[in-house]
C-alpha positions, 0 to 999 in steps of 0.5 A: 531530510530531517522533519521537526514536528511541534506539539500542535492543534489542527483544523481545516479541510485536506483531500487524502492522496491517490491511493498507490494500490489502486494507481499500481493496479491501473497501470499494469491494467493499462499495459495488459489491455490493448487499447487507450487508457485514460487514468484520472487522479494519477498519483505521484509517489515513488512506488507510483512512478516505479510502476510507470517506469516498468509499464513503459519498458514492457511497451506501454506509451504515456502520450499525455501526463497531467497532475489531473489525467494519464493517457496510456496507449498499450498493445499489451506486453511486448518489452521494449527494454530488457530491464526493469526496476521496481523500485522499492515497491513490494507490490510492484514486483509482486505484481509486475513479474508474472507480466514481465514473464509473458515476454519471450525475450530474457529479462531482468528484474531489480529493485532499490532499497529494502526491496532488494533483502525481501524474499522472492522464493515465490518466483523461484517456486511457482513460475517454473510450474508455468514454463518460465525459466527463472534466477534469482540471488538466492531467493532475493533480487535481481531476478533473471526470467525468460517466458513466455508464461503459460497459464495452467492449473496451479496451487500456490501459498497465499499466506504470506501476500495477497500481492503474488496472486495480484500478479498472477491474475493480471498475467492470466487475463493478459494470456487469455487464460481459458479453462485453468484455475489458481487455487490458494491456500491460506489467503490473506489480504483478501480485500486487496484481491477485490480491488485487483478484480474490480481494478480488472473489471473496469479495465474491461479485462477477462474475469475469473470466477472467485470460489470464495478466495479458495480458488480463481477459474478463468472459463473458456468462454470469457478469454479476451477483453471487452471491445471499449475503444477508450477506458477511463479509470479514476484513481481512488483516494487512499485509506492507507495514507488517509488513516494517518490524516484521521488519526491526526484529527482524532488526536489534534483535530478537528478536521475534515478528510475529503475524498475517501470512499466509505464504500471502497474495496480498499482493506485499509478502510477498516481504520473506521472500525478502530477510530469508532471503538476508541470512542473520537467524534467522527462523522462519516459521509459519502465523500467526507469524514469529519473527525476530532478527539472525544468531548473529553479530549484525548483523555477520553479515548479508550483502548480497543482490540483490532484484527489487522491481519487483512490490513497490516498497513494500518499497524503504524497509525494504529499504534499512534492512535492507541499511544493515547488510549487509556488502557492496553490495546491489542492488535492482532496480525504481527506476522504480517510485519516481518518483510514490510519496508522494515521489520515493521513490528520491532520498528514500532517498538523501538522508535515509540519506545524512544517517545516513551511508549511500551508496546509489548509483542506476544506471538501474533499479537501487539499490546500497546500500553497507552493513555500515559502520555509521549515524550518529544524524541529523536527518532528515525523512520528506518526508511520505512515511509509508514514509520515516518509518518506514524511518529509524526502524527504521535508527535502532535500530542507529544510533551515537546518537539519530535525530530524524525530522520530519514523523513523523506521516506514517506516519498514512497507512498505519500510525498505531500504528507508533511505538507498536507499537515502544515495545511492543516496548521501543525508546526512542521519544519522540513530541513535537509539533513547535514552530513555527518 
């Protein structure tokens, strides 16, 4: 797919997409939970679809599925298919692999695209300590796994990602872990663990005691799920995808974004702080955010400093914002970007460089030298959904049209993104690329 974005003003009201972080965790919790679960506002991104496929392979049954509601029946993890495919979802592989390991039978886990090149050494190092036999392709997919996983006291590294811990917490709950502790060293992305624990609580799963994110203890007296016959859960709107809408509003608005909960545990709601620091016009209410440029237009936006160590997915929208802020914006957390869908720091530097933006990488810092305007250019998503969306948002204020190649990368998380920009009045032309 090729998308052409013309410089545009936008206006109107839009509803943020469903959170794939919330949706995928809900799928895992509905699988682990024994009984009927009803999920409202289900997402339909590629990562969400992959989670549904894995859940079904592991024994859950979808009894009805509409645009607004999904009903799932499960009797716990009992695989009906010896192979699962996590698509391109990093959360999917890291969260579901420990659940796959609950099965006695030999299982195979695979993925697609860049996921096959991302490191999975964690499983090689950790799962054997829990009684699981594992084979891998030199620390990468595909994985061969044979359990069942037995919860034990264990110590893990949380510095690369919190997603591994999410999988272990779900698996320990499913296995009715009792009087065991997961010790975590240097845990990153702590708000995502808050989200995991909230989803587990909402689904009535046994909860560990959180000892300041340094260890998680499953007590002996709380090893079973609650006895609610039916659990109803509504997927939150997505701060990660919503961040692109908010930045679009700050650059080319005024718009109203609905559905984002300011009290959410999602880490990416931190975009609000960056937007406030940039000086844009913003009003935050319980279920809607009105946002636009400053009274002076985008010329009034000012550079900011931001710590993205706990919310690295915000780098792309932050770069789009910083490109139009006067001065040098400093964003911390570059080390978290190496193993995303692309090497995201270098990708941002390359693709925004085509639009005339200078980005300097200094160890764990990204310096964005903004305020000089961007030119339209031919850019490439690098098959990274957040790169495609960041370029599209930045293009709204570029000097001429911007063409995004492989723009369908957005389907991974936000398949309605271009349509939503169009609904807000942006000139966005979507076409299938001609074969070379």
